[in-house]
N, C-alpha and C positions, 0 to 999 in steps of 0.2 A: 555615515559618509559627507564628509566638511570636507575636502577636497576634492569635488570636479570641477572644470574651468571649458567655458565656452569660448568658443573660437567662428575664426570665420569656415565655410566649409572650405577643402580640396580635394582635389580629385583622389582618386581614391576613399572614399567615407560611405560609398554605395553601398557596401557590406552590410558596416556598421546599421549606417539608418535604415535600412531596410526592415532588419532584425528588430530594430523598435519599433515599426509600422508593426511588422508581426507582433511582438509582442502586446502591440495596444489597439489591437486589431478586431475585437471582441468589444468593439463600444466601452474603450479605453481597457478592456481587461485583458488579458491571452490572449489573445486567436491563435495562437499556436498549435490550439489542437484544432481545429477547427480548418486547417492549410497546410497539413502534413503533405498531400500532393504537389503541394506547388508552394512552396512559402515565400514567393516574392511575388506573388498574384498583387496583393494587396499594396506593395513598396514600389513596384512599375506605376503604379496610377497613383498617390499619395507621395511620393519621395521621389523617383526618377526623373520627371520632368523639369520640378523644381530645382536639384542640382544641376540639370543639364542648362536650364534655361535661364534663369535667375538666383545665381551664385551669390550674385552683391548682397541676396535678401534672404541668404540663409546659416543659419549660425549652428552649431554641433559644438553639445556638452558633453562631456566627457570624463572619463576618472578613472583609477590606476588600473579599471576590469573592462575598457573599450569606450566605445559611443554608446552614452547610457538616456539620452534623446537631442532632439532637434526643436527649432522654431523654423519656422520657411514661410516666404512671401512670393508674390504676385504684384508689380506695381499695377498695371492696366491690367485684369481680368480678360477684358474682351482679348486684348493681344496676346495676351498667355496664352489661352483657351483654341484663338486661332492658330499658333504659332502650332500648341501644341495638336490641334487637327491635321495639320499640315503636317510635321514633323515628328510627330508618336507614337498618335496613333496607329496610320496604317500599319508599320513593323508589328504590332501587338495584332493586330485582326490578321494578319497572314502568318502571325508563327500561334497563336490560339482561336482556332474556331469559335463559333455563337455555340454555343447552345444551345441541343432540339428537345424537346419532347415538353414533358408538361409542369411550366418554372415550379408550380409545389415542391417538383421532386427534385430540383436542384441542389447541390453541395451545393458550398460559399464561395469556394474557387468560381465553380461555374459561374454561380451571382454575378462577381468581377468581369467574371468573363464574358458575361452578358455586358457589363458595364465598356467594357472597352471596345463592345462594337454600338453601344446606344448611349454614349458618355451624354453626363448632364450638366450641363456649361448655365449652370444659375444663378443669377447675380440679382439682388435684393433693392433694391428704389428703396429712395433716388442713383442712381447711378453714381449722378456727379459730385455727389458725398460721399458716396462711398469703393471708389473704383478700385482701391487694391483691397484682395484677401490672403490671410492669412491663416495657417495648420502648424500646431504644435502635438507631439507625443513626448512625456518621457517616462522612460520602466519606473516601475514599484519602488525600487532604488533611490531614484533621485526625486523620488515626488518630496512635499510636503518641506520644503527648504527654504525656500527663495527661489529656486530655478529658476521655474516656470513664469515667474515676473520681469525676470532680469534678460530670460532669452529673449520672448517678447517684445518688451519695451527694447533693448537691441537694435529688433527689426521695426520695429516702426519709428526708434529715433532715425535709422536710415532712409525711412519713408518718408520722413518730415526734409528729410538733407535734399532727398531727389524732388522735393515742393509734392507729395500725392497730400490730398486734402482728408480721407479719413480712408478707413479698409475695415473691411465685412471678414466675419469668418461663421463655419457652421457648427451648432450642438446638435449630432443626437440625444435624441426624446430620453434613448436607455441611456445618456451618460451627462443625467444631471445634474450630478455633482462638482461638472464642471462649469454648469452657470456660473455658481457662486464666486468660483477665480475669474471669470471672466467681468463679473455684474462689477467687482472690485478693481480690477481695473481699466474701469469707467466702460465697456462696453451696453451697447442699451439695446432691446430686444430688436427687433426692424419687421419680423416677421416670419411665420410660419409655417411651413408644408409638406403634403404628404398629411397623415392620421396615423392615430396609435401613437404605438413604440416604435411604429416604423417613422414617423415625422423626423421633421427639425426644424432648429429656431435657429434663423439667421440672427446674429447681433451685430451689430455698427460701432465704429466709436470716431470723431473725427480728432484729426490730428494735428490742426493747423494751430500754430506756434499761441 
């Protein structure tokens, strides 16, 4: 596949972008087998609010088969999360009740619903150096062709234009192959949170010219 193009997001991209989120939803691998009861569960958390609140920082990768990737961003993470808390999360909580019982028995979908009710707004320090954050996913057919770099660089260029001093992102410890990609783009480790394979590494990159 050499004929994919990337573009700014536009209304109507949600189904295709949600599908990319689903197909990369198992720590970078295909998450569809785990979310059959609600395929949009992850997309409502990791894609929808960015397309709604930060369309200026959303880039969509598309080929003849459809949307095959995206890069998303938030200019000021704390402001973004505050808006998410006010305008996005209430409807999620109203539509999808918090799971009950032993968390060890929850399905992946129930774990995501718990995330609707108990959001994680963690931002690594020093916040004033890395206030923006980024998120990227590519379908397998789009990987290894340089598209991920181009997408992220396009979003980071826009953040620079808007005056952001730096950006951060999180990487699951179950997705270590992504670390090399981010490090080649100039991201450096800021902090690790959690434990074992359920932990997350936060990386940061300064964006000043």
